[in-house]
C-alpha positions in Angstrom: -51.3 -40.2 -48.0 -54.2 -42.5 -47.5 -57.6 -41.0 -46.9 -59.1 -41.8 -43.5 -62.3 -39.8 -43.7 -63.7 -36.8 -45.5 -66.8 -35.3 -43.9 -68.3 -31.9 -43.3 -66.6 -31.8 -39.9 -63.1 -33.1 -40.8 -60.6 -34.3 -43.3 -58.4 -37.1 -42.0 -55.5 -38.6 -43.8 -52.9 -41.2 -42.8 -49.3 -40.3 -43.8 -46.9 -42.9 -45.2 -45.1 -42.5 -41.9 -48.2 -43.6 -40.0 -49.0 -40.1 -38.6 -52.7 -39.0 -38.6 -53.3 -35.6 -40.3 -56.6 -34.0 -39.3 -58.1 -30.8 -40.7 -61.1 -29.5 -38.8 -63.9 -27.8 -40.7 -67.5 -27.0 -40.6 -69.6 -25.6 -37.7 -67.6 -25.0 -34.5 -64.4 -26.1 -36.1 -62.2 -23.9 -33.9 -63.9 -25.0 -30.7 -63.7 -28.7 -31.7 -60.0 -28.3 -32.7 -59.1 -26.5 -29.4 -60.9 -29.1 -27.4 -59.3 -32.1 -29.1 -55.8 -30.6 -28.6 -56.5 -29.7 -25.0 -57.9 -33.2 -24.1 -55.1 -35.1 -25.9 -52.5 -33.0 -24.1 -54.2 -33.6 -20.8 -54.3 -37.4 -21.4 -50.6 -37.3 -22.3 -49.9 -35.6 -19.0 -51.9 -38.4 -17.3 -49.8 -41.0 -19.2 -52.9 -42.6 -20.8 -51.4 -45.3 -23.0 -54.3 -45.9 -25.4 -54.9 -42.5 -27.1 -53.0 -40.6 -29.8 -50.2 -38.2 -29.0 -50.1 -34.7 -30.3 -47.1 -34.2 -32.7 -47.9 -30.9 -34.5 -50.6 -28.2 -34.2 -51.4 -25.4 -36.6 -54.0 -23.1 -35.0 -54.4 -21.0 -38.1 -55.2 -23.9 -40.4 -57.1 -25.9 -37.6 -54.6 -28.7 -38.4 -53.6 -31.5 -36.0 -51.0 -34.2 -36.5 -51.1 -37.1 -34.1 -49.6 -40.5 -33.6 -51.5 -43.4 -35.1 -53.3 -45.7 -32.7 -53.9 -48.6 -35.1 -56.6 -49.7 -37.5 -60.3 -49.0 -37.4 -62.4 -51.7 -35.6 -65.2 -53.3 -37.6 -66.9 -55.1 -34.7 -66.8 -54.9 -30.9 -69.2 -55.9 -28.2 -71.1 -53.4 -26.2 -69.3 -54.6 -23.1 -65.9 -54.1 -24.6 -66.9 -50.6 -25.8 -68.1 -49.7 -22.3 -64.8 -51.0 -20.9 -62.7 -48.9 -23.2 -64.5 -45.7 -22.6 -64.9 -46.5 -18.9 -61.1 -46.9 -18.6 -60.7 -43.5 -20.3 -62.8 -42.0 -17.5 -60.3 -43.3 -14.9 -57.8 -41.0 -16.7 -60.2 -38.0 -16.2 -61.9 -37.8 -19.5 -65.4 -38.6 -20.6 -65.4 -39.2 -24.4 -68.9 -38.0 -25.1 -69.0 -39.8 -28.5 -68.4 -43.4 -27.3 -69.1 -45.3 -30.5 -67.3 -48.0 -32.5 -66.2 -45.3 -35.1 -63.9 -43.9 -32.3 -62.1 -47.1 -31.5 -59.0 -48.5 -33.1 -56.9 -51.6 -32.6 -53.2 -51.4 -32.2 -51.8 -54.7 -33.3 -48.3 -54.1 -31.9 -49.5 -54.6 -28.4 -53.0 -56.0 -28.9 -54.6 -52.8 -27.4 -57.9 -51.2 -28.2 -57.5 -47.4 -28.4 -59.8 -44.4 -28.2 -59.6 -41.7 -30.9 -61.4 -38.5 -31.9 -61.7 -36.2 -28.8 -63.5 -33.2 -30.4 -66.5 -33.6 -28.1 -64.7 -35.0 -25.0 -64.9 -33.5 -21.5 -62.2 -33.3 -18.9 -63.8 -34.3 -15.7 -63.3 -32.4 -12.4 -60.0 -33.6 -10.8 -61.7 -34.2 -7.4 -64.3 -36.5 -9.1 -61.7 -38.8 -10.7 -59.2 -40.8 -8.8 -55.8 -41.8 -10.0 -55.7 -44.1 -13.0 -55.3 -47.8 -12.3 -53.0 -50.0 -14.2 
């Protein structure tokens, strides 16, 4: 496995099959794990096409396996970042950590994707309209 990141908050590795393996650790690890899983499942129900999909969850180990949304992005304009995270809000989620470190690029379809939903907020359904394509 290739190491993605190793911080006080998480250990992330990319498997040879392309799946992302994330171990939550540090302060509030359980809450951050629960929130990321809940938000990703919500976005999957809303058919958001530019976020990871949950593949496996181990609540005891605070371990999440998700699909891979591409490669890390080195540069992106402020306008493009705002557009990516703004589009996410049309699916009912505010990212709450909308920085370049949470954006990837999926070469197969030329799509920028959002990752890392530990701090994200599901917006009230009556505040958000249906997603637009």
